[in-house]
PLY file of the C-alpha trace (Angstrom):
ply
format ascii 1.0
element vertex 66
property float x
property float y
property float z
element edge 65
property int vertex1
property int vertex2
end_header
0.00 0.00 0.00
2.82 2.41 0.83
4.43 1.85 -2.58
1.12 2.50 -4.34
0.68 5.75 -2.38
4.20 6.87 -3.29
3.57 6.22 -6.97
0.09 7.77 -7.04
1.16 11.02 -5.33
4.84 11.10 -6.41
6.05 11.44 -2.82
8.06 9.61 -0.17
6.36 10.53 3.12
7.69 10.28 6.66
5.45 9.50 9.61
6.03 11.13 12.99
4.02 9.44 15.73
3.68 11.29 19.06
3.14 9.37 22.28
2.13 12.12 24.70
2.35 9.81 27.73
5.66 8.25 26.75
4.52 4.70 27.47
3.73 3.30 24.03
5.46 1.33 21.32
6.08 1.92 17.65
2.89 0.94 15.81
4.37 1.18 12.31
7.83 -0.47 12.44
9.09 0.69 9.03
11.71 3.00 7.66
10.84 6.70 7.74
8.49 6.14 10.68
9.51 7.84 13.92
7.95 7.47 17.38
8.54 10.46 19.63
7.49 10.66 23.28
6.09 13.92 24.64
5.79 17.23 22.83
7.45 20.63 23.06
8.71 23.31 20.71
12.01 21.39 20.47
10.26 18.54 18.65
10.26 20.54 15.40
14.07 20.70 15.44
14.14 16.97 16.23
11.91 16.23 13.23
14.18 18.27 10.98
17.25 16.38 12.29
15.57 13.02 11.68
14.74 14.00 8.10
18.45 14.64 7.45
19.73 11.65 9.44
17.41 8.84 10.65
20.01 7.97 13.31
20.33 11.59 14.59
19.08 10.86 18.10
21.40 7.88 18.48
24.35 10.00 17.31
23.47 12.69 19.87
23.40 10.12 22.67
26.67 8.55 21.57
28.34 11.99 21.50
27.63 12.55 25.22
30.63 12.25 27.49
30.00 10.36 30.70
0 1
1 2
2 3
3 4
4 5
5 6
6 7
7 8
8 9
9 10
10 11
11 12
12 13
13 14
14 15
15 16
16 17
17 18
18 19
19 20
20 21
21 22
22 23
23 24
24 25
25 26
26 27
27 28
28 29
29 30
30 31
31 32
32 33
33 34
34 35
35 36
36 37
37 38
38 39
39 40
40 41
41 42
42 43
43 44
44 45
45 46
46 47
47 48
48 49
49 50
50 51
51 52
52 53
53 54
54 55
55 56
56 57
57 58
58 59
59 60
60 61
61 62
62 63
63 64
64 65
């Protein structure tokens, strides 16, 4: 179905799923599907980062010095 949608509308969409309680799981385990917990104004920057690099959040965590 996703491939048919991409062809029909000439697009390659991303899905951002927001879990406002932070207790859920990813309902659509596919590429270009992101599950984010909570919501704030910072989420827009996070979405932009994920569009450039799907592993952006992992890279941020790995860059932290403990």
